[in-house]
Every structure is written in structure tokens, then in C-alpha cells.
C-alpha positions as CSV (number, residue, x, y, z in Angstrom):
1,X,-12.1,44.9,35.3
2,X,-8.6,44.4,36.8
3,X,-6.3,47.4,37.2
4,X,-2.7,46.6,36.5
5,X,-0.1,49.2,35.5
6,X,2.9,46.9,35.3
7,X,3.6,44.4,32.5
8,X,5.4,41.1,33.0
9,X,9.1,41.3,32.5
10,X,10.2,40.8,28.9
11,X,14.0,40.5,28.7
12,X,14.2,39.1,25.2
13,X,11.8,41.6,23.7
14,X,13.7,44.4,25.5
15,X,16.9,43.1,24.0
16,X,15.3,43.1,20.5
17,X,14.2,46.7,21.0
18,X,17.7,47.7,22.0
19,X,19.3,46.2,18.8
20,X,16.5,47.1,16.4
21,X,18.4,49.6,14.3
22,X,21.5,47.4,13.9
23,X,19.3,44.4,13.2
24,X,17.2,46.2,10.6
25,X,20.4,47.4,8.8
26,X,21.9,43.9,8.7
27,X,18.6,42.3,7.8
28,X,18.3,44.7,4.8
29,X,21.8,43.9,3.7
30,X,21.2,40.1,3.9
31,X,17.9,40.6,1.9
32,X,19.8,42.6,-0.8
33,X,22.2,39.7,-1.2
34,X,19.4,37.2,-1.8
35,X,17.9,39.6,-4.4
36,X,21.2,39.5,-6.3
37,X,21.2,35.7,-6.2
38,X,24.0,35.6,-3.6
39,X,23.7,32.7,-1.2
40,X,25.3,32.3,2.2
41,X,27.2,29.1,2.7
42,X,29.1,27.3,5.4
43,X,31.7,24.6,5.5
44,X,30.3,21.1,6.1
45,X,31.6,19.3,9.2
46,X,30.8,15.7,9.5
47,X,28.4,14.9,12.4
48,X,26.8,11.8,13.8
49,X,24.1,11.9,11.2
50,X,26.7,11.6,8.4
51,X,27.7,8.2,9.9
52,X,24.3,6.9,11.0
53,X,22.2,7.8,7.9
54,X,20.3,10.1,10.3
55,X,18.9,7.1,12.2
56,X,18.9,6.0,15.8
57,X,20.8,3.0,16.8
58,X,17.6,0.9,16.8
59,X,16.6,2.1,13.3
60,X,20.1,1.6,11.9
61,X,20.3,-2.0,13.3
62,X,16.8,-2.7,12.1
63,X,17.5,-1.6,8.5
64,X,20.9,-3.1,8.3
65,X,19.8,-6.3,9.9
66,X,18.0,-7.0,6.6
67,X,21.4,-7.8,5.2
68,X,21.9,-10.3,8.0
69,X,18.5,-11.9,7.5
70,X,16.1,-9.9,9.7
71,X,14.3,-6.6,10.0
72,X,11.6,-5.0,7.9
73,X,12.8,-3.0,4.9
74,X,9.3,-1.8,3.9
75,X,9.5,0.7,6.8
76,X,12.3,2.6,5.1
77,X,11.3,2.7,1.4
78,X,13.3,6.0,0.7
79,X,16.5,4.8,2.2
80,X,19.4,4.0,-0.1
81,X,21.9,2.4,2.2
82,X,25.2,0.6,1.7
83,X,24.1,-3.1,2.2
84,X,27.6,-4.1,3.2
85,X,28.1,-3.3,6.9
86,X,30.6,-5.0,9.1
87,X,29.5,-6.5,12.4
88,X,31.4,-3.7,14.2
89,X,29.4,-1.1,12.3
90,X,26.1,-2.8,13.0
91,X,26.9,-3.2,16.7
92,X,27.9,0.5,16.9
93,X,24.9,1.7,14.8
94,X,27.1,3.7,12.5
95,X,29.2,3.4,9.4
96,X,33.0,3.6,9.6
97,X,33.0,6.2,6.8
98,X,30.6,9.1,6.4
99,X,27.6,8.4,4.1
100,X,26.4,12.0,3.6
101,X,28.1,12.3,0.2
102,X,29.8,15.5,1.2
103,X,33.4,16.2,1.7
104,X,34.7,17.7,5.0
105,X,34.8,21.5,4.5
106,X,32.7,21.4,1.3
107,X,30.6,24.5,1.0
108,X,26.9,23.9,1.6
109,X,24.0,26.4,1.6
110,X,23.0,27.8,5.0
111,X,19.3,26.9,5.4
112,X,18.3,29.5,7.9
113,X,16.0,32.5,7.5
114,X,17.2,36.1,8.0
115,X,15.3,36.2,11.3
116,X,17.2,33.1,12.5
117,X,20.6,34.4,11.4
118,X,19.9,37.8,13.2
119,X,18.7,36.0,16.3
120,X,21.9,33.9,16.4
121,X,24.1,36.9,15.8
122,X,22.4,39.1,18.5
123,X,22.0,36.1,20.8
124,X,18.2,36.4,20.9
125,X,16.2,33.3,21.9
126,X,13.2,33.3,19.4
127,X,11.3,30.8,21.5
128,X,11.6,33.1,24.5
129,X,10.5,36.0,22.4
130,X,7.4,34.1,21.4
131,X,6.6,33.1,25.0
132,X,7.0,36.7,26.1
133,X,4.7,38.0,23.4
134,X,2.1,35.4,24.5
135,X,2.5,36.4,28.1
136,X,2.0,40.1,27.2
137,X,-1.2,39.3,25.2
138,X,-2.5,37.2,28.0
139,X,-1.8,40.0,30.5
140,X,-3.7,42.5,28.2
141,X,-6.6,40.1,27.9
142,X,-6.8,39.7,31.7
143,X,-6.9,43.5,32.2
144,X,-10.2,43.8,30.2
């Protein structure tokens, strides 16, 4: 049995412990909003995905090349695309106008968990937290 009295460093877990009370209070408040059917929203800002149908350049050109006599449409059965693209749009792999069906600054539901919102607010990296937890567990297992 190995004797080890020091644990590996855990800066993210340490940060979580320091902000635990504030995080708990804010988390409970956010939960109470959802219980009262209040939703958090943000303003939509057009991104590349709004102009590219969420596809890579190669995918965009493959799908839209159908209009120009090539490509395989069967690979994209759920896509509803504007069949009329200019040569410039096809070359660039993006539409001239956004295709997301949302207006700039339109309110859209925030699709993040309370945990994700709190982590963003307190600048906690959840992936690092998970890695630190695994490191601690591994350390404990190795002590036995």
C-alpha cells in the first residue's frame, strides 16, 4: 500500500468550493424561474451557420451542385434548401442572405443547463473539473 498524504492540485475544484454559496443561491433562483415557466432568452446574432445551412464548404457545394447537375441529394434527406444559388454563393459555400429564418436580435431560448450558466458566470471550466475529479479518484485508487 502506497503512503501519500498530498493530493494532486485541483484549481478548478478549489474555485468551485470558494464560490459554492453564491453559486447555490443563483442556481436556486434560476431553478425558481423555470418552475414559474419563465425562460431565459438571448438575442440572435447571425453566425456562419446561418449562411451555410450549418454545412462545411464541401457539403454545401455537394448539396447545391445538384441544382447544377451533380452531387448526391439522397445524403441530405432532411435538408430544405433554396435551390437557387448564384455561382458566387456556390463558390463561397454560403448564401448571400441568412437562411436561419430568424431576424437579427430576435429573442431565442437559451439552451444551456443551470450548471452550464453558472460555470460561464463564475468562469469555471467544467471539462477541467471533470478531469480533476477523475485524477483525484485515480489517486485514491492508487493509495489502496
